[in-house]
N, C-alpha and C positions, 0 to 999 in steps of 0.2 A: 472918587477919582475916575473910575471906569463905570460908565452907565451900562446896565444890563436890563434890557426891556423884555427879553425872552431867553429862556434856558432850555437846551435840548440835551438829552442823554442818549449816547450811542450804546447799543447793547453789546456789539462785538468788541472784544478786547483790543487794546492798542499796546504795542511794544513801548515801554516807558523810556527807551533810548531814543525814541522819535523826537526830532527837533521840530521847529516851527513849520518848515516847509512840508515835512511828512505829515504832521498833524493837520495842516491846512488841506493837503491833498485828501486825507481821510474825510474831512468835513465835506469837501466838495463831492466825494464819492458817495457818502452816506446821505447827506442832506441836500445835495444838488447845488448848493452855493453857500458862501459865508456871508450872511447878512450883517449890516452894521448894527451894533449894540445887541448882538445875540451872543450867548455863551454856549459852547459845545463841550460836553463832558465825556471823557473816556476813562476807562479803568483797565488795569492789567488783568491777566487771567485769574489771579488769586484775589482780586478786588481789594487789595490792601494799599494800592497806590492809584492816584487819580491825576489826570491832566485836564486842564480847562483852557480852551482857546477862546479868546474874545476878540472880535473885530470891532474896534472903536470908531470906525468911520474914516480913520486916517491910516492906521496901522494895525498890527496884530500883537496881542498879548498872549503869552503862554505861561501858565502857572502850573505848579505841581504840588501835590499834597500826599503825604504818607501817614498812615496810622501806625502807631507803635504797637498797638494791640488790636486784635479783631480785624474786621474788614468792613468796607462800605456795603450798604444794602444795594445790590445791583441785580437787575432782572436777568433771568436766564435767557440765553440766546433762543430765539424762536421766530415766530412769524413777524413780529414787530421788530424792526431794526433800530427804531428810535422812539423816544418818549419826550413829550413836552412837559416841563416842570413849572409849577407855580413858584413864586418867590419863596413862600414858606417851605415848599418841598425842596427847593435848592438849598436853603439854609440848613434844613434837617439832614440832607444827604451829605453836605460838606462836613457836618459834625459827626457823621456815622450813625445817625438815627434812622429808624424805619420810615422814610419819607413817603412810601406808598400808602401809609395809613392816614395821611393828612388829606382831608377833603376840602371842599369849598369852605372858605372862611375859617380854616383851621379846625374844623370839626373832625374828630377821629372816627373813622369807620372801620369795619372789619373788611379785610381784603380777601 
């Protein structure tokens, strides 16, 4: 239903009370613009909740996901404020798996 050509992960936490306009403002602040068919992922400080904003070329979709146990594998804040994810990495992240270990063509590497 929603085409995602590119996925981006924001390192800095987002308040999960944020609505569509606040999340869109954060996308523009961190990534410069919200491009069509791109997904932008944010987590809260504890990394047990995630919000995904997708611009589908016509409007904005905002989805939320919460893990009942554990937390999402999220990079620590540092120099990089954003990371581009492959499709496989996006799928792993949403499931709560260590997406950083997935390399090119699904090959697992040591991080």
